[in-house]
N, C-alpha and C positions, 0 to 999 in steps of 0.2 A: 504493500500500500504506500501511498504518498506520505511523506512526513508532514506533520502539522505545521501551520504557519508559525513563523518565528523560531522554529526548531533550528534553523540555520542562521548563522551570523549575517550572511548576505542579505537576508530578509530584514534583519534588525537594522542593518546599516542604511537601509532606505528610509528609515523613519527620521523625524526631526530630532535634534540633539537631546532635548530634555527627556523625551520618550525613550530614546536609545539608552541613556544613562540609567533610567528607571528600570530597564530590563536587564542590562548587563551588571549594573552596580546598585541593586535595590537598597543596600545599606546607606550609600551616599545620598540617595534621594531623601532619606529620613534626616540627614544631618542638618538640613536648613531649618528644621523644626525644633532643634535643641535650644535650651536656654543659652544665652551668650556666656562665653567663658567655659562651656563644657569641653573637656578634653576629648578631642575627636581622633587622636592618634590611632586608637584601636579600630576605627572605622575604615582605615586605609592601609593596613599592613600588607595586604596582598592586593596589588593594584596593577595587574598585567596590562601591557599594551596590546594593540591590535594583532601584531605578529604572533605573540604568544597565544592569544585567544584562538587565532586561526590554526596554529599548529595543534592545539589541543582538540579543536573540532575535527581536524583531519584524522586524529586517532579514534574518535568516536563515530567516524563515517566508514562503513564497511565497503570493501570492494573485493574483487577476486584475489588480489594479492594480499589483502588485509581482512581476513574473516573475523567477525565478532560472533562468538557462539556461546550458547549455554553449554557448559561442559558436563556437569554432573551435580547430583545432590548427595549430601552425606548426612547421616544421623550421628555418626561417631567420627572422631578424628582419624581413625585408621581407614575410613572410607574416603577421606578427602583426597583430591588429586595431589600429586607430588608438588612440593612448594618450589617450583622452578622459577616463577616470575615474581616481580614485586607485586604486592597484593594490598588492596584496601577492603575494609568491610563496613557494612552499614548495619547499625543496630538501632532499635527504638521500640517504643510501646506499640502494641498490636495494631491500632488503627491510626498511626501517625502519618501514613501516606508514603511508606517506604517503597512499596512496589511501584506506585505511581511515579515517584521520583526516579527510580531506576529506569522505568519505561521512558520518561522524559529525557534522561541522559542518553539513552540508546535510541532515541527517536530517528536518528539518521541511519540506523541499521534495522529497518522494519522487520527483517526476518527473525530477529531475536525474540524468542517467545518468553514473555514475562507474565507469569500467572498472577492476575490481580483478582483477589477474592472479595466477594461482597460480605463474607462473614469474617470478622476480625479473627486473628489468631490462626489464619489458614496456613501460613508458612511454618511448617513443622520441621523443616530441614534447613541445612545450610545449602544455599544454591550458588554454584560457582559459574561465573561468566568470564570467558577468556577474550581479551581484546588483542587480537593478533599475537605478535610475539612480544608485546610490550608490558601488559599487566593483567592481573585478574581482579575482578570485583566480586565480592561475596555478599549475598543477601542473607542476613541472619534471621532466625525465627523471632517474631515479636515477643516482647515480654509484657507482664501485667495480665490483663484480662485474657483468660483462656490460653495462657502460654503453655507450651508443652511441658509435661512433668519434668523431663530431663533437660529443660532449657538451660538451667544454671550450669549443670555439669558440662553440657555441650559447649556453651559459650565460654565458660571459664577455661575449659581445656583448650579450646581454640585460641583464645587470647594469650594463654601462657605458653603454648607449644608452637605456635605458627611463627617461625623465625623470619619468614619473608614478609610479614605484615608490616607495612610502612605507616599506615594511619587508619584509625577507626573513626567513622563518621557517626556521631550520636545524634539521631533525629529527634527533635522536640517540637511538639505542636505549637505553632506560632500564635494560635488563638488562646490556648489555655496556659501556655508557659510551662515552667518546670514543675513536674509532679513528683510525688513521693517515689514512684518507681524509677523516675529519671535520676533522682538523687542516689538510689541504690546502684544504678549503672555507673554513675560518676565515681562513687566510692570504689567500685570494683576496678574501674580503669585506673584510678589513682593508686590503688593498692598494688596493682600489677605493674605500675610504671609504664603504661601503654600510652603513647602519644595519640591524642584524639582531637576532634574538631566538633563543635556543635553547629547543627544545621536546623534553622527554624523553618518548618514546613507550613504550607497552607496560608501563606501571608496574604493571598488575595481575599481570604475570608475574614481578616481582622481589620477593624477600623484603624486609621492611622494612629489615633491616640493610644489605642490598646497595644498596637504593635510597638510603638515607641516605648511604652511602659514596660512591656515584656523584654524588649531589647536591652534597655538600661538596667533592669533588674538582673537579667541573666549575665550581662557584662560585669556587673558588680559582684555577682556570685562567683563568676570565673576568676575574677581578680583576687577575691578574698579567700576562696576555698579550693583552688586547684593549682597543681603544678604542671600537669601534663597536657592541659587544654590550650589549643592555639587561641591567643587572646581576641582574634577577630571572629565574630559570628558570621555565618553564611545564611542569608535569607533566600528562600526559594518558594516559587509557586509552580507546581507541575502543570497547572492548567494554563497559565499565562506565560510560562517559560521565564519568569523572573528569576534571576540568579543562576539559571541552569548553565549558561555559557561560562560564567565565572567558576562554577563548581567543577565543570569539566576541566577547566584550566588548572584548578588547584589539584585535582586528582592526577593530571598529567605531571604537574610539578612534584608532588610528593612521591610519585612512583619513579622519579628520575628521568622522565621523558620530555622535559623542557630544558635542555641544556642552557638556553640563553634567556630564561625568564627574567624580566626585571621585576622582581617581587619586592 
């Protein structure tokens, strides 16, 4: 099938400037609503130029010489594919929009099958997607509501044993902010010393005021309570492709596939 509008940078670049910024750098769009004197350094730590964004997009666009495939699912670590490539994994509460975000990231590779379930807690396995010879992306089972019984064992084992894991992406609902289960995930990542990033999902559903409040609260939380979390939040909407291009670029960067990124 055809990829959705705005899935490709070429489509975004046709828009007028402020709309373009809002799509590629949604966090910067919020900056102008901050109180004067607010420290905005953490809004701009990762600010790639167009060349880097385009390089990242090429990685997420499949073709004959560069297949993007669902590789396998695993319930236990010994079923996981060999850790040959740099890897990133996505974790989050059951209906945080994880599958939808992965589908948006891979929207330029429409043959990739990502099962999106209407019933939360559907992902009961670790699903591995291989992006050519460059990196692997792992979709982890959702936690919280109806999480699989062995979720903790599975995820803990993965996080502790997977030596090729470069970064974990912790997805947090942009409408409701950090929940108790998210705090448990943060504690686990901190305890294991795993470098991670927080991604705020569904930002198209939050009013600007609510989004700003959640962003500032989470930034404060990250600053005061974490060592392993990247200080910049990533804001995304899988529906409107907000932040998706930037997230592709960050994934390319942390997996070592952007040698010249101006981050």
